[in-house]
C-alpha positions in Angstrom: -45.9 -19.1 -30.9 -49.2 -19.4 -32.7 -49.8 -21.1 -36.0 -50.1 -18.3 -38.6 -52.7 -18.1 -41.3 -52.8 -15.9 -44.4 -53.4 -12.3 -43.4 -56.0 -10.4 -45.5 -54.3 -7.0 -45.2 -50.7 -6.0 -45.1 -49.1 -4.7 -41.9 -47.7 -1.5 -43.3 -45.5 -0.5 -40.3 -43.9 -4.0 -40.2 -43.4 -4.3 -44.0 -41.6 -0.9 -43.9 -39.2 -2.1 -41.3 -37.8 -4.9 -43.4 -36.6 -2.5 -46.0 -33.5 -2.2 -43.9 -33.2 -6.0 -43.6 -31.0 -8.5 -45.4 -33.0 -11.7 -46.1 -31.5 -15.1 -47.0 -33.9 -17.6 -48.6 -32.9 -21.2 -48.0 -34.7 -23.9 -49.9 -33.9 -27.4 -51.0 -35.7 -27.0 -54.3 -34.6 -24.3 -56.7 -38.2 -23.5 -57.7 -39.3 -22.9 -54.1 -36.2 -20.7 -53.6 -36.8 -18.5 -56.6 -40.5 -18.3 -55.8 -39.8 -17.0 -52.3 -37.3 -14.5 -53.6 -39.8 -13.2 -56.1 -42.5 -12.9 -53.4 -40.2 -10.7 -51.4 -39.0 -8.6 -54.3 -41.4 -5.8 -53.5 -40.2 -5.2 -50.0 -37.0 -3.3 -51.0 -35.1 -5.6 -48.7 -31.9 -7.2 -49.8 -33.0 -10.8 -50.7 -30.7 -13.6 -51.8 -31.2 -17.4 -52.0 -29.1 -20.5 -51.4 -29.5 -24.2 -50.9 -29.5 -26.0 -47.6 -26.0 -27.3 -48.0 -24.4 -23.8 -48.2 -26.8 -22.1 -45.8 -24.6 -22.0 -42.7 -21.8 -20.1 -44.4 -24.1 -18.0 -46.6 -26.2 -16.8 -43.6 -23.3 -14.6 -42.3 -24.3 -11.0 -42.5 -28.0 -11.6 -42.9 -30.8 -10.4 -40.6 -33.4 -12.9 -41.5 -33.3 -16.6 -42.7 -36.3 -18.0 -44.5 -36.2 -21.8 -44.6 -38.3 -24.0 -46.9 -37.2 -27.7 -46.9 -38.3 -31.0 -45.4 -36.2 -30.6 -42.3 -36.0 -26.9 -41.6 -35.1 -27.2 -37.9 -32.1 -29.3 -38.7 -30.9 -26.7 -41.2 -31.6 -23.9 -38.7 -29.5 -25.7 -36.1 -26.5 -25.8 -38.5 -26.9 -22.1 -39.2 -27.1 -21.3 -35.5 -24.0 -23.3 -34.8 -22.0 -20.9 -37.0 -22.9 -18.0 -34.6 -25.2 -16.2 -37.0 -27.2 -13.4 -35.3 -30.3 -13.7 -37.5 -33.9 -14.6 -36.9 -35.6 -17.6 -38.6 -38.9 -17.9 -40.4 -39.9 -21.4 -41.4 -42.2 -22.2 -44.4 -44.3 -25.3 -43.3 -47.6 -26.6 -44.6 -50.0 -27.8 -41.9 -47.6 -27.4 -39.0 -48.8 -29.5 -36.1 -48.5 -28.5 -32.4 -45.5 -30.7 -31.8 -43.6 -29.1 -34.6 -44.5 -25.6 -33.4 -43.3 -26.5 -29.9 -39.9 -27.8 -31.3 -39.6 -24.7 -33.5 -40.1 -22.5 -30.5 -37.5 -24.3 -28.5 -35.1 -24.0 -31.5 -35.5 -20.2 -31.5 -37.6 -20.0 -34.7 -39.4 -16.6 -34.9 -42.4 -17.7 -36.9 -43.9 -20.5 -39.0 -45.8 -19.5 -42.3 -47.9 -21.6 -44.7 -46.4 -22.1 -48.1 -49.4 -20.5 -49.8 -49.6 -17.5 -47.5 -50.1 -14.1 -49.2 -47.0 -11.9 -49.7 -48.4 -9.6 -47.1 -48.6 -12.3 -44.5 -45.0 -13.4 -45.3 -43.8 -9.8 -45.1 -45.6 -9.4 -41.8 -43.9 -12.5 -40.4 -40.5 -11.3 -41.6 -41.2 -7.8 -40.2 -42.0 -9.3 -36.8 -38.9 -11.5 -36.9 -36.8 -8.5 -38.0 -38.2 -6.4 -35.2 -37.2 -9.2 -32.8 -33.7 -9.2 -34.3 -33.4 -5.4 -33.9 -34.6 -5.6 -30.3 -32.1 -8.3 -29.6 -29.3 -6.4 -31.2 -30.3 -3.2 -29.4 -30.4 -5.1 -26.2 -27.0 -6.5 -27.0 -25.6 -3.0 -27.7 -27.1 -1.7 -24.5 -25.7 -4.7 -22.6 -22.2 -4.1 -24.1 -22.4 -0.4 -23.3 -23.5 -1.3 -19.8 -20.6 -3.8 -19.6 -18.1 -1.2 -20.8 -19.5 1.3 -18.3 -19.4 -1.2 -15.5 -15.8 -2.1 -16.5 -14.9 1.5 -16.4 -16.5 1.9 -13.0 -14.7 -1.2 -11.8 -11.4 0.2 -13.1 -12.2 3.5 -11.2 -13.1 1.5 -8.1 -10.0 -0.6 -8.5 -7.9 2.6 -8.6 -9.8 4.1 -5.7 -9.3 0.9 -3.8 -5.6 1.0 -4.4 -5.5 4.7 -3.4 -7.5 4.0 -0.3 -5.2 1.1 0.6 -2.2 3.3 0.0 -3.7 6.0 2.2 -4.7 3.4 4.8 -1.1 2.1 4.7 0.3 5.6 5.2 -2.3 6.3 8.0 -1.3 3.0 9.7 2.4 3.9 9.4 1.7 7.4 10.8 -0.4 5.9 13.6 2.4 3.3 14.4 5.0 6.1 14.4 2.7 8.2 16.6 2.2 5.2 18.9 5.9 4.6 19.1 6.6 8.3 19.8 3.9 8.4 22.5 5.2 5.1 24.0 8.8 6.6 24.0 7.5 9.8 25.6 5.6 7.8 28.3 8.7 5.7 28.8 10.8 8.8 29.1 8.4 10.4 31.6 8.3 7.2 33.7 12.1 6.9 33.5 12.6 10.6 34.3 10.3 10.3 37.4 12.1 7.1 38.5 15.6 8.4 38.0 14.9 11.8 39.4 13.5 10.2 42.6 16.8 8.2 42.9 19.0 11.2 42.3 17.3 13.4 44.8 18.6 11.1 47.5 22.2 11.7 46.5 23.7 14.8 48.1 27.4 14.0 47.7 29.4 13.9 44.5 30.7 10.4 44.8 27.2 8.9 45.4 25.7 10.9 42.6 28.3 9.7 40.1 28.0 6.1 41.2 24.2 6.1 41.1 24.2 7.7 37.6 26.6 5.2 36.1 24.8 2.2 37.7 21.4 3.4 36.4 22.9 4.0 33.0 24.2 0.4 32.8 20.8 -1.0 33.7 19.1 1.0 30.8 21.6 0.6 27.9 23.4 -2.6 28.8 27.2 -3.1 29.2 29.2 -0.2 28.0 32.3 1.8 28.7 31.4 5.1 30.3 33.2 8.2 31.6 32.0 11.4 33.3 34.2 14.4 33.0 33.8 17.3 35.4 35.0 20.8 34.9 37.5 22.5 37.3 38.1 26.2 38.0 40.9 26.3 35.4 38.5 25.7 32.6 39.7 22.1 32.0 37.9 18.8 32.5 39.0 16.0 34.7 37.8 12.4 35.0 35.1 12.2 37.7 34.1 8.5 37.4 34.2 5.8 34.8 33.1 2.3 34.0 35.5 -0.1 32.3 33.6 -2.7 30.3 36.0 -4.2 27.7 39.2 -2.0 27.7 42.4 -3.7 28.8 43.2 -2.5 32.4 46.8 -1.7 31.5 45.7 0.8 28.8 42.4 2.0 30.3 44.0 4.8 32.3 45.9 6.1 29.2 42.7 6.0 27.1 40.7 7.9 29.7 43.4 10.5 30.0 43.3 10.9 26.3 39.5 11.2 26.4 39.7 13.8 29.2 41.8 16.0 26.9 39.8 15.7 23.7 36.2 14.6 24.5 35.0 17.5 26.7 36.1 20.2 24.2 34.4 18.3 21.4 31.0 17.8 23.2 30.6 20.5 25.8 29.2 23.2 23.5 26.8 20.9 21.7 23.0 21.2 22.3 22.3 17.6 21.8 24.0 14.2 22.0 26.7 13.4 19.5 26.3 9.9 18.0 29.5 8.5 16.4 29.0 5.2 14.7 32.5 4.1 14.0 36.2 4.8 14.5 36.4 7.2 11.6 33.6 9.4 12.9 35.1 9.3 16.4 38.5 10.4 15.0 36.8 13.2 13.0 34.9 14.5 16.1 37.7 14.2 18.6 40.4 15.6 16.3 42.5 12.4 16.4 42.0 8.7 16.5 42.9 6.1 19.1 43.7 2.4 18.4 41.2 1.3 21.1 38.4 3.4 19.6 39.0 2.3 16.0 36.3 -0.4 16.3 34.0 1.5 18.7 30.7 3.4 18.5 30.4 6.4 20.8 27.8 8.8 22.3 28.9 12.1 23.8 26.4 14.0 25.9 26.9 17.4 27.6 25.1 17.8 30.9 24.1 21.5 30.9 22.6 23.8 33.4 21.7 27.4 32.4 23.5 26.9 29.1 26.8 25.8 30.7 28.2 22.3 30.7 28.5 21.1 34.3 29.7 17.7 33.0 30.5 15.8 29.8 29.4 12.1 29.6 31.0 9.7 27.1 29.8 6.2 26.4 31.5 3.8 24.0 31.5 0.1 23.1 32.1 -2.2 20.1 30.4 -0.9 17.0 28.7 -4.3 16.4 26.6 -3.4 19.5 25.6 0.1 18.5 23.6 2.6 20.5 20.0 2.7 19.2 18.0 5.9 19.0 16.2 4.7 22.2 19.5 4.4 23.9 20.5 7.9 22.8 17.2 9.3 24.2 17.8 7.5 27.5 21.4 8.7 27.8 20.3 12.3 27.0 17.6 12.1 29.7 20.0 10.6 32.2 22.6 13.3 31.6 20.1 16.1 31.8 18.8 14.9 35.2 22.4 14.2 36.4 23.4 17.8 35.4 20.4 19.2 37.4 21.2 17.2 40.5 24.9 18.0 40.2 24.1 21.7 40.2 22.0 21.2 43.3 24.8 19.3 45.0 27.3 22.1 44.1 24.9 24.8 45.5 24.4 22.7 48.7 28.1 22.3 49.3 29.0 25.9 48.5 25.9 27.7 49.9 28.0 29.5 52.6 30.4 31.0 50.0 30.0 33.7 47.4 29.3 32.2 44.0 32.6 33.3 42.5 34.3 31.3 45.2 32.5 28.1 44.6 34.6 25.0 44.0 34.1 23.2 40.7 33.3 19.5 40.9 36.6 18.7 39.1 38.8 20.7 41.5 41.0 19.4 44.3 41.2 15.7 44.8 38.1 14.8 42.9 40.1 13.5 40.0 42.2 11.3 42.3 39.1 9.8 43.9 37.7 8.4 40.7 35.3 5.6 40.8 36.1 2.4 38.7 32.9 0.4 38.2 33.5 -3.0 36.6 30.9 -3.4 33.8 
């Protein structure tokens, strides 16, 4: 900030700009205050005066503050502390370099001699007003930029949440796909393993035993029964596993199941999952005291659309069959049905097909296998 001298000619462009300005003259002496107001009367700016005591409150709403008093920087400091967004021009005679440096640090726009011509004072005010306008324009631009950035941040925040939601769905889909693929691979491995075991069984008793033993290894302890059809169209018990049924009632329960379970499950295309006694009673047509607290899975073993066996698995409903268990049981029964058909063809290959024995004919029912679970 350079020390200003009296200008010999007015700066027309600058003097015109202060027509839009509001100027507050602050002076400790009334005469000085009135003199400055008079010198600025020709600018068409709104000019008012006040004393140094009331300057901080009076400066609100003004663009420029002109200060003429013994301690102008102190007065300007009190005005600034009120948050006034105005520029300051100080009237000071013979301002030395130290004062000019302090004024610059205090944010004073210009320092003018008391005897400066009106044009010089107007030029100083015009420069200060231009500085205020630039500052305000910059503030407006900054606020607009801030609003724009906030709007962008809001958009980015929404986009981030949408991306996170989509990523969550994608991860869930990938996890489901991974579980499905894992289940498929497990099923393929299990099918290969069990099929290799079953291929070695060429008699009915060994096939039944192997199937039940393998099932217990895969799904844990459970009551199980395999019912085989006979030539009369009925089903008889081929083999069973007694896990937790009382021995004195087990035979009655299995006879009951032989009458009601095959008709309920043989025509189904998939496993029937019954979660409690009420669902079991509804599926079988009547309830049983020993099945009131049970969960059950019924699976038909089909070949060429015909049930060659019906497999029933049940245990306490507090240890239910999971979807993985149901898939395993379905796979086991399908492979069992395929091998059972091969065994039947092998044993009856010398007879016409209409003379083939059914696996439940003859003494098969009396030669049941009781596997202790």
